[in-house]
TIBA-438141 format. One record per residue (C-alpha): y negated, z negated, x negated. Coordinates in pm, 1 decimal, padded with zeros to 6 digits, m for minus. Layout:
! TIBA-438141
<atom <Y; Z; X>>
...
! end
This chain:
! TIBA-438141
<atom <m05466.0; m12214.8; m10546.4>>
<atom <m05207.3; m12026.1; m10766.1>>
<atom <m05205.0; m11690.4; m10622.5>>
<atom <m04901.4; m11452.3; m10702.4>>
<atom <m05029.0; m11180.0; m10939.0>>
<atom <m05195.6; m10880.5; m10753.7>>
<atom <m05236.9; m10512.8; m10900.1>>
<atom <m05583.6; m10384.2; m10994.2>>
<atom <m05669.6; m10265.9; m10681.5>>
<atom <m05938.4; m09979.3; m10505.8>>
<atom <m06175.6; m10115.2; m10288.8>>
<atom <m05999.5; m09923.8; m10008.3>>
<atom <m05696.5; m10087.0; m10169.1>>
<atom <m05804.4; m10477.2; m10122.3>>
<atom <m05911.9; m10388.9; m09788.3>>
<atom <m05525.9; m10271.5; m09627.8>>
<atom <m05368.6; m10540.2; m09865.8>>
<atom <m05637.5; m10805.9; m09688.5>>
<atom <m05542.0; m10642.7; m09337.2>>
<atom <m05109.4; m10642.0; m09383.5>>
<atom <m05141.9; m11025.6; m09498.1>>
<atom <m05414.4; m11091.2; m09203.1>>
<atom <m05199.5; m10922.8; m08955.7>>
<atom <m04867.8; m11075.9; m09122.7>>
<atom <m04984.8; m11437.3; m09078.0>>
<atom <m05055.1; m11413.3; m08754.6>>
<atom <m04757.9; m11236.9; m08653.0>>
<atom <m04577.1; m11534.8; m08840.7>>
<atom <m04725.2; m11817.4; m08722.2>>
<atom <m04728.6; m11701.8; m08398.9>>
<atom <m04337.9; m11600.3; m08362.9>>
<atom <m04210.4; m11784.3; m08695.1>>
<atom <m04096.0; m11590.2; m09031.0>>
<atom <m03749.2; m11539.8; m08993.7>>
<atom <m03852.8; m11334.5; m08653.5>>
<atom <m04121.2; m11133.6; m08776.9>>
<atom <m03999.2; m10750.4; m08911.9>>
<atom <m04168.0; m10568.4; m09174.4>>
<atom <m04179.8; m10322.3; m08892.3>>
<atom <m04384.0; m10584.0; m08683.2>>
<atom <m04567.2; m10576.5; m08968.6>>
<atom <m04654.1; m10231.7; m09045.3>>
<atom <m04715.6; m10146.7; m08647.8>>
<atom <m04960.0; m10459.0; m08650.2>>
<atom <m05161.1; m10361.7; m08959.2>>
<atom <m05144.4; m10009.5; m08888.5>>
<atom <m04983.5; m09909.9; m09189.5>>
<atom <m04670.2; m09694.6; m09322.2>>
<atom <m04357.5; m09794.2; m09502.2>>
<atom <m04492.4; m09664.5; m09810.3>>
<atom <m04804.5; m09811.5; m09783.5>>
<atom <m04665.7; m10147.0; m09753.4>>
<atom <m04417.0; m10141.1; m10006.4>>
<atom <m04665.7; m10033.1; m10226.5>>
<atom <m04831.1; m10367.1; m10173.9>>
<atom <m04586.8; m10582.6; m10130.3>>
<atom <m04252.8; m10568.3; m10322.3>>
<atom <m04008.9; m10717.5; m09992.7>>
<atom <m04100.2; m10953.0; m09749.6>>
<atom <m04084.5; m11271.1; m09966.6>>
<atom <m04371.5; m11128.8; m10195.6>>
<atom <m04562.1; m11090.4; m09825.5>>
<atom <m04484.0; m11416.8; m09738.7>>
<atom <m04575.7; m11534.8; m10035.3>>
<atom <m04936.1; m11390.1; m09974.6>>
<atom <m04946.9; m11551.1; m09634.9>>
<atom <m04873.1; m11901.7; m09775.7>>
<atom <m05209.1; m11847.3; m09993.4>>
<atom <m05415.2; m11686.9; m09723.5>>
<atom <m05356.0; m11970.6; m09527.4>>
<atom <m05380.6; m12239.4; m09768.3>>
<atom <m05699.3; m12084.7; m09892.4>>
<atom <m05853.3; m12132.6; m09515.6>>
<atom <m05712.1; m12498.1; m09484.6>>
<atom <m05794.1; m12660.9; m09842.3>>
<atom <m06113.7; m12486.6; m09791.9>>
<atom <m06203.2; m12600.1; m09466.4>>
<atom <m06079.9; m12958.5; m09543.1>>
<atom <m06276.5; m12941.5; m09892.0>>
<atom <m06594.0; m12864.0; m09722.1>>
<atom <m06584.9; m13182.4; m09523.0>>
<atom <m06406.6; m13422.0; m09809.0>>
<atom <m06684.9; m13339.7; m10061.8>>
<atom <m06890.4; m13498.5; m09853.9>>
<atom <m06676.4; m13779.8; m09792.5>>
<atom <m06783.4; m14099.5; m09960.2>>
<atom <m06829.5; m14352.0; m09704.0>>
<atom <m06614.9; m14455.3; m09435.2>>
<atom <m06866.0; m14284.0; m09196.7>>
<atom <m06803.6; m13963.7; m09337.8>>
<atom <m06456.2; m14041.9; m09311.4>>
<atom <m06442.2; m14056.3; m08951.1>>
<atom <m06681.7; m13761.3; m08939.2>>
<atom <m06391.1; m13577.2; m09109.2>>
<atom <m06136.2; m13708.1; m08842.1>>
<atom <m06415.7; m13542.7; m08627.9>>
<atom <m06402.5; m13193.8; m08759.5>>
<atom <m06027.7; m13204.6; m08748.9>>
<atom <m05942.3; m13319.0; m08359.3>>
<atom <m06265.5; m13094.1; m08263.1>>
<atom <m06094.3; m12756.8; m08447.9>>
<atom <m05738.4; m12936.8; m08223.5>>
<atom <m05930.5; m12923.9; m07949.6>>
<atom <m06083.8; m12592.8; m07986.0>>
<atom <m05770.5; m12427.2; m08002.1>>
<atom <m05617.8; m12624.9; m07676.7>>
<atom <m05418.7; m12802.8; m07924.8>>
<atom <m05172.4; m12504.1; m07988.9>>
<atom <m05051.4; m12370.1; m08335.1>>
<atom <m05050.9; m12727.2; m08544.9>>
<atom <m05158.3; m12679.2; m08911.0>>
<atom <m05049.1; m12350.7; m09007.7>>
<atom <m04928.2; m12436.9; m09375.8>>
<atom <m04712.7; m12755.7; m09186.3>>
<atom <m04617.6; m12481.0; m08965.2>>
<atom <m04501.0; m12241.7; m09272.5>>
<atom <m04347.5; m12573.8; m09458.7>>
<atom <m04133.6; m12686.7; m09097.1>>
<atom <m03979.2; m12320.4; m09109.7>>
<atom <m03933.2; m12228.1; m09493.6>>
<atom <m03888.5; m12539.8; m09705.6>>
<atom <m03502.9; m12570.9; m09648.3>>
<atom <m03437.9; m12160.4; m09676.5>>
<atom <m03724.4; m12040.1; m09895.0>>
<atom <m03750.0; m12265.7; m10296.4>>
<atom <m04011.0; m12015.1; m10420.4>>
<atom <m04165.4; m12084.9; m10048.2>>
<atom <m04136.2; m12404.4; m10052.3>>
<atom <m04301.6; m12483.2; m10401.5>>
<atom <m04548.1; m12280.8; m10324.5>>
<atom <m04657.5; m12494.7; m09993.7>>
<atom <m04585.9; m12824.1; m10216.5>>
<atom <m04835.2; m12711.2; m10431.7>>
<atom <m05097.4; m12671.4; m10125.0>>
<atom <m05034.4; m12977.6; m09990.9>>
<atom <m05101.4; m13151.0; m10336.9>>
<atom <m05397.3; m12977.5; m10355.0>>
<atom <m05473.3; m13086.7; m09988.9>>
<atom <m05381.8; m13479.2; m10110.7>>
<atom <m05608.4; m13436.7; m10411.4>>
<atom <m05892.4; m13379.0; m10226.4>>
<atom <m05843.9; m13661.5; m10035.6>>
<atom <m05778.6; m13885.1; m10322.2>>
<atom <m06107.1; m13766.9; m10435.6>>
<atom <m06246.0; m13796.5; m10166.0>>
<atom <m06093.2; m14212.3; m10092.6>>
<atom <m06205.6; m14226.6; m10479.3>>
<atom <m06592.2; m14180.4; m10381.6>>
<atom <m06599.3; m14439.0; m10096.5>>
<atom <m06429.5; m14684.6; m10348.0>>
<atom <m06718.9; m14613.3; m10590.4>>
<atom <m06966.8; m14681.8; m10319.9>>
<atom <m06791.5; m15014.6; m10272.6>>
<atom <m06710.8; m14967.1; m09946.8>>
<atom <m06277.5; m14972.6; m09985.4>>
<atom <m06085.6; m15314.5; m10113.4>>
<atom <m06087.4; m15365.4; m10478.0>>
<atom <m05758.9; m15295.4; m10601.8>>
<atom <m05674.1; m15022.4; m10382.7>>
<atom <m05392.1; m14769.1; m10462.7>>
<atom <m05597.9; m14456.3; m10346.6>>
<atom <m05326.4; m14251.1; m10504.7>>
<atom <m05063.4; m14380.7; m10216.9>>
<atom <m05387.0; m14434.0; m09990.5>>
<atom <m05427.6; m14047.9; m09974.3>>
<atom <m05063.8; m13958.8; m09959.4>>
<atom <m04996.7; m14192.5; m09657.7>>
<atom <m05352.4; m14000.1; m09520.1>>
<atom <m05201.8; m13660.2; m09560.2>>
<atom <m04886.6; m13809.7; m09381.7>>
<atom <m05048.0; m13961.8; m09080.8>>
<atom <m05279.9; m13600.4; m09024.5>>
<atom <m04967.5; m13412.1; m09100.6>>
<atom <m04773.3; m13612.5; m08801.7>>
<atom <m05094.0; m13613.2; m08608.2>>
<atom <m05124.7; m13210.2; m08590.1>>
<atom <m04743.9; m13190.2; m08527.6>>
<atom <m04759.6; m13422.8; m08261.6>>
<atom <m05088.3; m13275.7; m08110.6>>
<atom <m04933.4; m12993.1; m08102.9>>
<atom <m04645.2; m13084.5; m07909.8>>
<atom <m04832.8; m13306.8; m07649.1>>
<atom <m05171.2; m13058.8; m07593.7>>
<atom <m05357.8; m13334.4; m07663.5>>
<atom <m05547.1; m13509.4; m07962.5>>
<atom <m05460.4; m13835.4; m07878.0>>
<atom <m05167.4; m13914.5; m08194.7>>
<atom <m05421.7; m13700.1; m08477.5>>
<atom <m05665.1; m13958.2; m08336.3>>
<atom <m05416.2; m14267.3; m08359.7>>
<atom <m05305.8; m14158.7; m08703.3>>
<atom <m05654.5; m14125.0; m08891.7>>
<atom <m05830.5; m14408.4; m08728.6>>
<atom <m05526.1; m14650.7; m08827.9>>
<atom <m05561.0; m14616.0; m09187.5>>
<atom <m05941.8; m14560.8; m09179.8>>
<atom <m05947.1; m14898.0; m08960.9>>
<atom <m05703.0; m15082.8; m09202.0>>
<atom <m05913.6; m14985.3; m09477.2>>
<atom <m06249.0; m15137.0; m09361.8>>
<atom <m06068.4; m15465.1; m09237.4>>
<atom <m05844.9; m15487.5; m09563.0>>
<atom <m06262.8; m15519.9; m09689.3>>
<atom <m06441.7; m15761.5; m09482.2>>
<atom <m06108.0; m16000.4; m09572.4>>
! end
């Protein structure tokens, strides 16, 4: 993930900055970016106005840091699973992990970067570009996993891996959103299972 430039900080300064970003992230995902004020974040993080503006030039600067934090967390978890996804069965295990994460959260919250994208993409071009990079990285992780599966001969010859990776990411995002709305994981399961089953059946025909 390409992060915003951060001034060189002491260990204490880095800890304070991280506390602010974590507090902002929690509030923005709960309330939305627009309804979260700088004052709300100061109170949650336990910092003064001068401290806040020492680390962040404005709210947009802080939003960028929140996007980076959530992107790192989401993509880090995806990378752990997708780096091991070199078989069809491993793709199912990746699916199972995502489903279990949603279930353990009671299907509340959905995808953090998806939620940020929904709110910010039309209103904040800089945030949209940052989020687009995060989704591109996620798509690349899926593509690399599919390429590894294809290299083992478990995907149909001539499969358009790029297009399939994009379709799978779209399915994951739609499934996460519907799971959030419905408060059950059936939509996420259906979206990912259908794509994987299509790939399995296409190989056998």
